[in-house]
C-alpha positions as CSV (number, residue, x, y, z in Angstrom):
1,T,0.0,0.0,0.0
2,E,1.0,3.6,-0.5
3,E,1.7,4.2,3.2
4,K,4.0,1.2,3.5
5,I,6.4,2.3,0.7
6,P,8.7,4.2,3.1
7,V,8.6,1.4,5.6
8,V,9.6,-1.2,3.1
9,R,12.3,1.0,1.7
10,D,13.7,1.5,5.2
11,L,13.6,-2.2,5.9
12,L,15.5,-3.0,2.6
13,T,18.1,-0.4,3.5
14,K,18.6,-1.8,7.0
15,E,18.9,-5.3,5.6
16,I,21.6,-4.3,3.1
17,Q,23.5,-2.5,5.9
18,R,23.2,-5.5,8.1
19,M,24.6,-7.8,5.4
20,Q,27.5,-5.4,4.9
21,K,28.4,-5.2,8.6
22,E,27.9,-8.7,9.9
23,D,27.8,-12.3,8.6
24,V,24.5,-13.8,7.8
25,S,23.7,-16.7,10.1
26,Q,24.7,-20.2,8.9
27,Q,21.1,-21.2,9.1
28,E,20.0,-18.3,6.9
29,L,22.8,-19.2,4.4
30,D,21.9,-22.9,4.4
31,S,18.2,-22.2,3.9
32,N,19.0,-19.9,0.9
33,K,21.4,-22.4,-0.6
34,T,18.7,-25.1,-0.4
35,Y,16.2,-22.8,-2.1
36,L,18.6,-21.8,-4.9
37,K,19.5,-25.4,-5.6
38,G,15.9,-26.5,-5.7
39,T,14.6,-23.7,-7.9
40,F,17.5,-24.2,-10.3
41,K,16.8,-27.9,-10.7
42,A,13.1,-27.2,-11.1
43,S,13.9,-24.6,-13.8
44,L,15.7,-27.3,-15.9
45,E,12.9,-29.9,-15.9
46,K,12.0,-29.1,-19.5
47,N,14.4,-30.1,-22.3
48,A,14.1,-26.7,-23.8
49,A,15.3,-25.0,-20.6
50,L,18.1,-27.4,-20.1
51,S,19.2,-26.9,-23.7
52,F,19.0,-23.1,-23.4
53,T,21.1,-23.2,-20.2
54,S,23.7,-25.5,-21.7
55,I,24.0,-23.3,-24.8
56,L,24.4,-20.1,-22.8
57,D,26.9,-21.7,-20.4
58,E,28.9,-22.9,-23.4
59,L,28.8,-19.5,-25.0
60,Y,30.0,-17.9,-21.7
61,G,32.9,-20.2,-21.6
62,L,31.6,-22.2,-18.6
63,G,31.1,-25.5,-20.5
64,F,27.8,-27.0,-21.7
65,D,27.8,-29.2,-18.6
66,N,28.2,-26.4,-16.1
67,Y,24.7,-27.0,-14.7
68,Q,25.9,-30.3,-13.3
69,H,28.3,-28.4,-11.0
70,F,25.7,-25.8,-9.7
71,D,25.1,-27.5,-6.3
72,R,28.9,-27.7,-5.6
73,H,29.4,-24.0,-6.5
74,I,26.5,-22.9,-4.3
75,D,27.8,-25.1,-1.4
76,Q,31.2,-23.3,-1.6
77,V,29.7,-19.9,-0.7
78,S,30.4,-18.9,2.9
79,T,28.9,-16.3,5.2
80,Q,32.0,-14.2,4.7
81,D,31.5,-14.3,0.9
82,V,28.0,-12.9,1.3
83,Q,29.3,-10.0,3.5
84,R,32.3,-9.3,1.2
85,L,30.0,-9.2,-1.9
86,A,27.4,-7.1,-0.1
87,Q,30.1,-4.5,0.7
88,K,31.4,-4.6,-2.9
89,Y,28.2,-4.5,-4.9
90,L,25.3,-3.2,-2.7
91,D,26.3,0.5,-2.6
92,L,23.5,2.5,-1.1
93,N,25.1,5.7,-2.5
94,K,24.4,4.4,-6.0
95,V,21.0,2.8,-5.4
96,A,18.0,3.1,-7.7
97,V,14.6,2.3,-6.2
98,V,11.7,1.5,-8.4
99,V,8.2,1.6,-6.9
100,I,5.4,0.1,-8.9
101,K,1.9,0.9,-7.8
102,P,-1.5,0.1,-9.3
103,Q,-3.1,2.9,-11.1
104,K,-5.7,4.7,-9.0
105,P,-9.2,4.3,-10.4
106,E,-10.6,7.4,-12.0
107,E,-13.2,9.1,-9.9
């Protein structure tokens, strides 16, 4: 809702700052790893999706069979990696916030 926009924006800012200053918990990291691995596998259930992923990975120089190593790569991510990358890439001084709201009905 309109009145919650500043609240949500503030929550997102605080979460980014938290990730930059302290490690995420191992439980939070493990939960997200499980989610990522599961959704990635589900996304490859159709032959067309698997073919597309293999082709792109080959074009990117990762090898057509890169999808077979996804779980191992995700499992190698540490809580320190998350913090380091949050500090490097989540720059609140260069943020762009996009708010999408439903159009108000004409009165």
